[in-house]
Structure formats: structure tokens, C-alpha cells
C-alpha positions in Angstrom: 78.0 31.8 186.3 78.0 34.5 184.3 76.2 32.2 181.4 73.6 30.8 184.4 72.7 34.5 185.3 71.0 35.2 181.5 69.8 31.8 181.5 67.9 33.2 184.1 67.0 36.1 182.7 66.0 34.2 179.7 64.2 31.0 180.8 60.8 31.9 180.7 61.2 32.7 177.3 58.5 30.3 175.1 59.7 30.0 171.6 57.8 31.1 168.5 55.6 33.7 170.4 55.4 37.0 168.0 56.9 39.3 171.3 59.6 37.5 173.2 58.3 37.1 176.5 60.2 38.0 179.7 59.2 36.3 182.7 56.3 35.1 181.5 55.2 38.8 181.0 54.8 38.9 177.4 54.2 42.4 175.6 50.8 43.4 173.3 49.5 40.8 175.7 50.0 40.1 178.8 47.5 43.1 181.7 49.0 44.6 183.7 47.4 43.7 186.6 49.3 40.2 185.8 52.6 42.2 186.0 51.8 43.4 190.0 50.3 40.0 190.3 53.9 38.3 189.4 56.4 41.0 190.7 54.4 42.4 193.7 53.6 46.3 193.3 55.9 48.6 191.6 58.5 50.7 193.6 57.3 53.4 191.5 54.4 54.2 189.3 55.1 57.3 186.7 51.8 58.4 184.4 53.3 59.5 181.3 52.1 61.6 177.5 49.1 59.7 175.8 47.3 57.2 177.8 50.2 55.7 179.3 52.1 54.7 182.4 55.7 53.2 183.5 55.8 50.6 186.5 59.3 50.3 187.6 60.4 47.3 189.7 64.3 49.1 191.4 66.1 49.0 194.4 64.8 46.9 197.4 62.3 45.6 194.3 63.3 45.0 192.1 63.1 41.6 190.0 66.1 39.7 191.0 68.7 39.7 188.3 67.7 43.4 187.3 68.9 46.9 188.9 65.7 47.8 187.3 63.0 46.7 185.4 59.9 47.9 183.6 56.4 47.9 182.0 54.7 50.3 179.0 51.9 50.1 179.8 48.5 51.5 178.1 45.9 53.1 180.7 43.4 52.9 179.1 43.9 48.8 178.0 46.1 48.3 180.5 47.8 46.3 178.3 51.7 46.0 178.8 53.8 47.4 175.1 57.2 47.7 176.7 59.4 46.1 178.6 62.7 47.5 179.4 65.1 45.7 181.9 68.8 46.6 182.8 70.8 43.7 184.2 72.5 43.3 187.3 75.5 41.4 186.2 77.7 42.2 183.6 76.5 40.2 179.7 78.4 40.7 177.3 77.8 41.1 173.6 78.6 36.9 173.2 76.6 36.1 176.0 73.5 38.0 173.6 74.4 36.1 170.4 75.1 32.6 172.1 71.8 32.9 173.7 69.4 34.8 170.6 71.2 34.4 168.1 74.6 35.7 165.7 74.5 38.8 163.1 71.9 38.6 159.9 73.9 37.3 157.0 74.3 41.0 154.9 73.3 38.7 152.0 71.3 36.3 150.5 68.2 34.8 152.8 67.0 35.4 156.2 68.3 32.4 158.6 65.2 30.1 160.1 66.4 31.5 163.6 67.2 35.0 165.2 69.2 37.1 164.4 69.9 40.2 164.6 71.3 44.1 162.9 72.9 46.0 164.6 72.1 49.3 164.3 73.4 52.8 166.1 70.9 55.1 168.1 69.4 58.7 166.9 70.1 60.2 169.7 73.0 59.4 171.5 74.3 57.2 168.9 74.7 54.4 171.2 74.4 50.5 169.6 72.2 48.2 169.8 71.3 44.8 168.4 67.5 44.8 166.5 66.6 41.2 166.5 63.5 41.6 164.2 61.8 37.6 165.3 62.1 38.7 168.9 60.3 42.1 169.2 63.6 41.9 171.2 66.7 45.0 170.9 69.1 44.7 173.1 71.3 48.4 173.8 75.0 48.5 174.9 76.8 50.5 177.1 79.2 53.2 175.8 82.0 50.6 175.5 80.3 48.7 172.8 80.5 45.6 174.7 78.5 45.3 178.2 74.8 45.8 177.5 72.4 48.5 179.0 69.6 47.0 179.1 67.1 45.2 177.0 64.3 46.0 175.2 60.9 44.1 175.0 57.7 44.7 172.5 55.9 43.2 170.0 56.8 43.8 166.7 56.4 45.8 164.3 53.1 44.9 162.4 52.1 42.5 165.4 48.7 43.2 166.0 48.5 45.0 169.7 45.3 44.3 172.4 43.0 47.5 171.5 44.7 49.2 169.0 44.6 48.5 164.8 48.9 47.6 164.5 52.7 47.8 165.6 55.8 50.6 165.7 56.1 52.1 163.0 60.3 51.7 162.8 60.6 48.2 161.1 62.0 46.1 164.2 60.1 46.4 167.6 57.7 48.8 168.9 59.1 51.8 170.6 62.7 50.5 170.2 65.1 53.0 169.3 65.5 54.0 172.5 66.5 53.6 175.8 65.1 54.1 179.1 
């Protein structure tokens, strides 16, 4: 049942894209209007600094399989820059690895298939898996076993709609922090 639930969360993600789409929404390409058309009006819209806004779906408007989903949008271009997904079901490391790929080798050539590099956040020392080829970061709860959130972004260096470049962190743009 748990594998089915994770599969349902990932079902609409085609292979080979520059960023890993989530539920048909592709960070760096999809527009705010597409999000609203697909999921309805958000629970709330938060205006941020630097011409950014967040569409938040939570509570009775939570998207199926989540407790919350946030779409970070460039308010000027309307482009979705990042998607933060907080899963409803318990998802563990084994499920993540079976869905997205195992750890990257410590040395030697990188495999053709996606793999992750294990990282730790700078602010609260939380473990996360960084899937560079997918533009995906998977953050874990304090137990370092169960998923806290998935962050879908364009890969670093991949051109974003309406801008000259991607993130500067060596991974998905903005993947070094969660919520």
C-alpha cells in the first residue's frame, strides 16, 4: 500500500525532463495559471520578497496524498520556480531509493540512472538526498528515516523561464532549505 501511495504521488512525472515535474507541474516551465487550473484556488497566497509569491494548498484544499503543497512562483513572469510537497503517508528512505535511485558511487564515473548525494542542511542539520539529475531534494525528519518533504526545482545551471540561469548551489535551485 505504501509503495502504491508513493507511486500515486509520482505518477505524472515523465523521464528525461530538465526538472522532475510533480503532478504535471514542471518547475521552471509551468505557470501559476496552470497550477490554479489543475488544483483550484489555493488555501492561501503568501507574497514574499523580491517579486515572489507562494500558492499554498493545505487543510481541506490539500492535494491528494499530501498534507501540504507549496508552489513558489515568480510574480512577474508567473513561472513556478519550486514545488515543496509534504507527503501525507509515511515514506521512508527505502521507498525513496526504490522510486528515484540509490546513492551515487563515492568515486568513479557517475551512473546513467539518477542517484543521490547525501547532504545536511546548514541551518538545522537535517539530512537530505540531492538527486542532481532530477532537480530533486528529499528532506528527512529528525529521525533521519522518514520523509519530511520533497522539493522539486529546475536543476542548477538549467535555464529558467524568464531568467539567465538556474540556482548557484550546485543542486536544485533553492534546495538547501525547506519550508
